[in-house]
N, C-alpha and C positions, 0 to 999 in steps of 0.2 A: 881730818881723820874720819873714817867712814865705818859704819856698822850696818849689818843686815839683821833684822829681827823677824820672827815668825809669829809673834803673839804680843798682846799688850803687856804681859808679864815680862817678856824679854825687853820691851821698850822701857818699862819701869826700871829694870835692872841697870840699864845704861844711865838713866836719870839718877839713880841712887849712887852709882860710881862717881858721877860728876858732883853730886851733893857732898860726897865724902871729902873732896879736895878743894871745893870752891871757897873763895875768900869773901869776907864782908865787902859790900860795895859793888859786887859784880852785877852787871846787867846782862840778861839773856834775851836775845831777840829770836823768837820762833818764826819760822816760815813754813808754811804747809797748808794744804787745803782743809776744808771742813772735814772733820773725822779722821784726820791723818794720824793723830796720836799725841798732840801737844799736851793735853791734860794728863794723859797716861804718863808721859815723860815727867811732867811736873809732880805727879804722885810719887814717882821714884825719887825725884830731886828732894822732895820734902822728907822722905824716909832717910835719904843719905844725910840730910841736915839734922836728923834725930827727932823729927816731928812724927807723932803718931796720930795727928789729926786727920780727919777725912778730907781729902782734897777733891774739890768739885770745880766745874767750869765757872769762871766769873762772868759769863756772858751777860747776865742781867744786872749784876752788881758792879761791873767794871773792874773791881779789884777785890780779891779775897786775901786776908791776912792770916798767916800761920805763924804763931809766936812761940810754939812749944819746943822748938829745936835749939841747936847751939847758936843759931842766929835767926832773925826773922826772915820769912819768905813772903814776898808780896807778889801775888799772881794776878796779872792784868790781862784784860781782854779789850783790845783797842778796835774791835770790829765796828762798833757804833760811833767811834770818834771820827770827825771829819778831818782833823789836822792835829799837828803837835800843839797848836794853841790850846785846844781842848784838854790836852794832857797836862799842860801847865796849870790850867784852871782847876783841875781836880787835885792839885797838890803834889805833882811829880817831884818837885825839889825836896819836899818834906820826906817823901819815901826814900830818896837818894841819901838824905842826911841821917837816916836811921840805921846805917851800917848793917843792912841785911842784903838779901838777894832779890832783885826785881826781875821776874820772869814775865816776858811780854808776848802774848799771843797777838797775831795780826800786827806785828811790829812795822810792817810796810807802811801803815797809816801814819806812823809817827817817827819814822826812822831818822829824821833830821834832829830829833831831840835825844837820841841815844848815842852816847859817846863811847866808843870802843867796846861794843857789846861782844859777847860770845854769840855767834850766830849758829843756831841749830835749825837745820832744814830737815823736815820729815816728809818723805815721799811715799805714797802708796804704790806698792808694786803688785799687790793682790789684795784679797779680802782681809787677810791678817798680816801679810808681810810688808815690811817697811825698810826703806833705806834712810839711815840717819847720818847726816853729815854735820860735823862740829868743827867750826872755824873760829880762830881768834883765841884770846885768853893766854896768859903767860904760863899757866901751870898744867896745860892739857897734856903735856908729855907724861905727867904723873897719873893720868887716867888709865885705870886697869880694871878689868872685869873679874 
């Protein structure tokens, strides 16, 4: 499924729509260049999960936890990890066991540790415009804006 957006607000709206239908235990694997809109999408995802917490990039913390919604959201940034071995070292299995949503930026660095993720690719088309492609996941047919 593919969407075109023309602002971060529109990107967040698609994230919120996904957050409204997503199930516990879902892993989201983001693909996209620096500044593509992965964190903007995650802000919307958190809102769709019912969280009102401020979502920020986990670049320096590796993972940010948002616990205020209908299920926890764990927002990872794998840019600084060398391999999936590093992911297991930070407690990946524990996050998977907490029945939340794991949203993983720079998922390419750890893709061998991600089982059946929803893959979200965000491509820059212009300064504000993006192409968002969402693949995988059982319930994506229910995704509506």
